[in-house]
Structures are given as C-alpha cells and as structure tokens.
C-alpha positions in Angstrom: 210.5 54.4 144.5 211.2 58.0 143.5 213.7 60.1 142.0 216.7 61.7 144.0 219.3 63.7 142.2 218.2 62.2 138.7 219.0 58.7 140.1 216.5 56.0 141.1 215.8 56.2 144.8 214.8 53.3 146.9 214.2 54.1 150.6 214.8 50.3 151.5 218.3 50.6 150.0 219.0 53.7 152.2 218.0 51.7 155.3 220.1 48.7 154.3 223.1 50.9 154.0 222.8 51.5 157.7 221.7 48.1 158.7 224.4 46.2 156.6 226.9 47.1 159.3 227.0 44.0 161.5 227.2 46.0 164.5 224.0 47.9 163.9 222.0 44.7 163.8 223.7 43.2 166.8 223.0 46.4 168.9 219.3 46.4 167.7 219.1 42.7 168.7 220.5 43.5 172.2 218.3 46.4 172.8 215.2 44.5 171.6 215.0 42.7 174.9 215.8 45.5 177.5 217.2 48.8 178.0 221.0 48.8 178.4 223.8 51.0 179.4 226.9 51.5 177.2 229.2 49.0 178.9 226.5 46.4 179.1 226.0 46.6 175.5 229.7 46.4 174.9 229.9 43.2 177.1 227.1 41.6 175.2 228.6 42.2 171.8 231.8 40.4 171.5 234.6 42.1 169.4 233.0 45.6 169.2 235.3 48.5 170.2 234.1 51.4 172.4 234.6 53.7 169.5 232.6 51.6 167.0 229.8 51.0 169.5 229.6 54.8 170.1 229.5 55.5 166.5 226.9 52.9 165.7 224.7 54.1 168.7 225.0 57.7 167.3 223.8 56.7 163.8 220.9 54.5 165.2 219.9 57.6 167.4 220.1 59.9 164.3 217.8 57.6 162.2 215.3 57.5 165.1 215.7 53.8 166.1 217.5 54.3 169.4 216.9 56.7 172.4 219.8 57.9 174.6 218.3 58.5 178.1 220.4 60.2 180.8 219.2 58.5 184.0 221.6 60.0 186.5 223.7 63.2 186.4 226.2 62.4 189.1 227.7 60.1 188.2 226.5 60.4 184.7 224.6 57.3 183.7 223.1 56.8 180.1 220.8 54.1 179.1 219.9 53.2 175.5 216.5 51.8 174.3 214.7 51.2 171.2 212.3 53.8 170.1 208.8 52.8 168.7 210.5 53.1 165.2 213.3 50.8 166.4 210.9 48.2 167.7 209.2 48.3 164.4 212.5 47.9 162.7 213.1 44.7 164.8 209.9 43.2 163.4 211.1 44.0 159.8 214.5 42.5 160.7 212.8 39.3 162.0 210.8 39.0 158.8 214.0 39.2 156.7 215.7 36.7 159.1 212.9 34.3 158.6 213.0 34.8 154.8 216.8 34.1 154.7 216.4 30.9 156.8 213.5 29.7 154.6 215.6 30.5 151.5 219.1 29.8 152.5 219.7 27.0 150.0 218.8 29.4 147.2 221.1 32.2 148.4 224.0 30.2 149.9 226.1 30.7 146.8 226.0 34.5 146.7 
C-alpha cells in the first residue's frame, strides 16, 4: 500500500473497481479459452449490449488485459485475445473464485 493524493492507496482496490463490473469478468472468462471476434463474444454473453461490450473491451484493452487484433482489412475483422497480463489475471480470478466457493457460508449474508 502507498499514498495517493493524501489518501491510502491500494492497487488491488483499483483493480477491483474495473473487475467489479460483471461484464468484465464474463469477457475475461470467454477470452480465456480462445480468441474471439466481437459478435462471437456478444453471442456468448447473454444480455450484454453492443455498446457495453465495446466499452468493456476498450477498458480491458487500456489496462493491458486484452489485445485488439485486426486480422483482415476488407472486410475489417477484429479479433480479441487475452494478453499475458490478462492470462495472469484469469489465474488471480480463479483463486478468488475458489476462495469464494470455499468460504461461501461465511460470506453468504453480505
């Protein structure tokens, strides 16, 4: 932990701000198995709008978890994949998932 603008700064808390969005976790989950094009991600994640998917992919790209790869110019085709940092993030998410399952009776009331 450090100090940022005279407030206590916790890097993990900054990451949770991004990952707390349910769509971010679902996108990372879908990309953990394979590289996917936009419409394929949208089909795999029930209920996400095109606008929200675009916004979440942009955020995940900005933090270095997702790569946007142009694979064809005419017609333009874009494929999304996890970066090495994104793959590392999936490992951390899995650890958190396992902890939650193990301790679900303790956290069920929160």
